[in-house]
C-alpha positions in Angstrom: -10.2 207.7 58.8 -6.5 207.0 59.2 -5.7 203.7 57.4 -2.2 203.1 58.8 -1.9 200.1 61.0 -5.4 198.8 60.1 -5.9 195.3 58.7 -7.6 194.3 55.5 -8.5 191.1 53.6 -8.2 191.4 49.9 -9.6 188.5 47.8 -8.6 188.2 44.1 -5.4 190.1 44.2 -4.2 189.4 40.7 -3.7 192.0 37.9 -6.0 194.9 39.0 -6.0 193.5 42.5 -2.2 193.7 42.6 -2.4 197.4 42.0 -5.2 197.9 44.5 -3.4 196.0 47.2 -0.1 197.9 46.5 -2.0 201.2 46.8 -3.5 200.2 50.1 0.0 199.2 51.3 1.2 202.7 50.5 -1.3 203.9 53.1 0.2 201.4 55.7 -2.7 199.0 55.6 -1.7 195.5 56.8 -2.8 192.9 54.3 -4.2 189.4 54.3 -4.1 188.3 50.7 -6.6 185.5 50.2 -6.4 183.2 47.2 -8.0 180.0 46.0 -5.5 178.6 43.5 -3.1 181.4 42.7 -0.6 180.8 45.4 2.5 182.0 43.5 0.8 185.3 42.6 -0.4 185.8 46.2 3.1 185.2 47.6 4.6 187.6 45.0 2.2 190.3 46.1 3.0 189.6 49.8 6.7 190.0 49.1 6.1 193.2 47.1 4.1 194.9 49.8 6.0 193.6 52.9 8.5 196.6 52.9 5.6 199.0 53.2 3.6 197.5 56.0 4.0 195.9 59.4 2.3 192.7 58.5 1.4 190.9 55.2 0.2 187.4 55.0 -1.5 185.0 52.6 -4.5 182.8 53.3 -6.0 180.1 51.1 -9.7 179.4 50.7 -12.7 179.3 48.4 -15.1 182.2 49.0 -18.0 180.1 47.8 -17.5 177.8 50.9 -18.9 179.3 54.1 -16.4 177.6 56.4 -13.5 179.0 54.3 -14.8 182.5 54.4 -15.3 182.4 58.2 -11.8 181.0 58.6 -10.3 183.7 56.3 -11.8 186.6 58.2 -11.1 185.1 61.6 -7.5 184.2 60.8 -6.9 187.6 59.2 -8.0 189.4 62.4 -6.0 187.1 64.6 -2.8 187.3 62.6 -3.0 191.0 61.6 -4.1 192.2 65.0 -7.0 194.1 63.4 -9.6 193.6 60.7 -11.2 196.8 59.4 -11.6 196.3 55.7 -12.7 193.4 53.4 -12.4 193.8 49.6 -13.6 191.1 47.3 -12.2 191.3 43.8 -12.5 187.6 43.0 -14.4 186.9 39.9 -14.4 184.7 36.8 -15.3 186.1 33.4 -16.8 183.1 31.5 -17.8 183.7 27.8 -21.1 182.0 27.4 -22.8 182.6 24.0 -26.5 182.0 24.1 -26.3 178.7 22.1 -24.1 177.2 24.8 -26.1 178.2 27.9 -27.2 175.6 30.3 -27.7 175.1 34.0 -24.0 174.5 34.6 -23.1 177.9 33.1 -25.6 179.5 35.5 -24.3 177.7 38.6 -20.7 178.6 37.8 -21.4 182.3 37.8 -23.8 182.1 40.7 -20.9 180.7 42.8 -19.3 184.2 42.5 -22.5 185.8 43.7 -22.6 183.3 46.6 -19.1 184.3 47.5 -19.9 187.9 47.7 -23.0 187.1 49.9 -20.9 185.0 52.2 -18.2 187.6 52.5 -20.8 190.3 53.3 -22.3 188.1 56.0 -19.1 186.8 57.6 -17.2 190.1 57.3 -20.1 192.1 58.6 -20.4 189.9 61.7 -16.6 190.1 62.3 -16.4 193.8 61.8 -19.3 194.4 64.2 -16.9 193.7 67.1 -14.7 196.7 66.3 -15.0 200.0 68.1 -17.3 202.6 66.5 -18.8 204.7 65.2 -17.3 203.5 61.9 -16.4 199.8 62.5 -15.2 198.9 59.0 -15.7 198.8 55.3 -16.7 196.1 52.8 -16.1 196.7 49.1 -17.4 194.5 46.4 -16.6 194.5 42.7 -19.4 194.6 40.1 -19.3 195.4 36.3 -20.1 198.5 34.4 -22.8 196.7 32.5 -24.6 195.0 35.4 -27.3 197.6 35.6 -29.2 198.7 32.5 -26.6 198.0 29.7 -25.8 194.3 29.1 -23.6 193.0 26.4 -23.9 189.7 24.5 -22.3 186.5 25.4 -22.1 186.9 29.2 -25.6 186.5 30.5 -24.9 184.4 33.7 -21.8 186.5 34.6 -23.7 189.8 34.2 -26.7 188.5 36.2 -24.3 187.5 39.0 -22.8 191.0 38.9 -26.2 192.6 39.0 -26.9 190.6 42.2 -23.7 192.1 43.7 -24.9 195.6 42.9 -28.2 194.9 44.7 -26.4 193.2 47.6 -24.2 196.2 48.1 -27.3 198.3 48.8 -28.9 195.6 50.9 -25.9 195.0 53.0 -25.4 198.7 53.5 -28.9 198.9 55.0 -28.4 195.8 57.1 -25.1 196.9 58.5 -25.6 200.7 58.9 -26.7 200.5 62.5 -23.5 198.8 63.5 -21.3 201.3 61.6 -20.1 199.0 58.8 -20.1 200.8 55.4 -20.6 198.8 52.2 -19.9 200.0 48.6 -19.0 198.5 45.2 -16.8 199.5 42.3 -18.0 198.7 38.7 -15.0 198.7 36.3 -15.1 198.8 32.6 -12.4 197.0 30.5 -9.2 197.3 32.5 -5.7 196.0 31.7 -5.8 194.1 28.4 -5.9 190.3 28.9 -3.0 188.5 27.3 -5.3 186.5 25.0 -6.6 189.7 23.4 -4.4 191.4 20.9 -3.8 195.2 21.2 -5.6 195.7 17.8 -8.7 193.8 18.9 -8.6 195.6 22.3 -8.7 198.9 20.7 -11.0 198.2 17.8 -13.6 195.9 19.4 -13.7 197.0 23.0 -12.2 200.4 23.8 -13.8 202.1 20.8 -17.2 201.8 22.5 -16.1 203.9 25.5 -16.6 207.7 25.0 -13.1 208.3 26.3 -11.7 205.7 23.9 -9.3 204.3 26.6 -9.3 201.5 29.1 -10.5 202.0 32.6 -7.7 203.2 34.8 -6.3 200.7 37.2 -4.7 203.5 39.2 -8.1 205.2 39.5 -9.5 202.0 40.9 -6.7 201.9 43.5 -7.3 205.5 44.5 -11.1 205.0 44.7 -10.7 202.0 47.0 -8.4 204.1 49.3 -10.9 207.0 49.2 -13.8 204.7 50.2 -11.8 203.2 53.0 -11.1 206.6 54.4 -14.7 207.7 54.2 -17.2 207.6 57.0 -20.5 208.6 55.4 -20.4 206.9 51.9 -22.4 203.6 51.9 -24.6 201.7 49.5 -23.0 203.1 46.4 -21.9 201.3 43.2 -19.4 203.6 41.4 -18.4 203.0 37.8 -14.8 203.4 36.6 -15.4 202.7 32.9 -14.2 205.6 30.8 -17.9 206.5 30.3 -18.7 203.1 28.6 -22.1 202.9 30.2 -23.1 206.1 28.4 -22.8 204.4 25.0 -25.5 201.8 25.9 -25.6 198.0 25.3 -23.4 196.4 22.8 -21.9 193.2 21.4 -18.7 193.5 23.3 -17.7 194.4 26.8 
């Protein structure tokens, strides 16, 4: 599938998302950059990719609110002239040690799962109006540990990510007849957060991965582009985690 001139919504385009969106722009994909609160970062990304594409816009909304999701996908199609791809990278990463768990912690993480569900529903319904046989792609983001290998201190978060892994397969089945492909990417530790020192990043986190290095943000961008070009890959969750899942459960992500 030729990506040039097609339109995409990317949600959560900070840090890793910035790289993914930039890689898509290199392919000529027009971008609607959706954000909830990070307006400055979204505008910076829009300015960065604008020389590479015909159209780049920003849209504000909360993906846990159905009306916002419907508005985002409809506005993106209207303003870009096409909507073929929807990528949801929005996610919180709340540390919730067992002794602090309560209903509020659960609800906070389930809001992310609800957002992915709403995106799958609203995007699938919008993409169904495109010409076939392949009418579009939806890409979710999960976590390397969301299947069989949980780590401590993130129970609600990982449960929400596990639901996204299942939703990926369920939406792939639901949307197959109309030619919408649905896949997910499950990263490992990627791009050291500023609150974690380099020493801690290496000693407490990366040492658990067989390759002993962080998950490649460039690999993530390349995989997104590869999936968007594909026409027969659907229902897959693909890990980019330097082999971290091979080492089993652990105390740290």
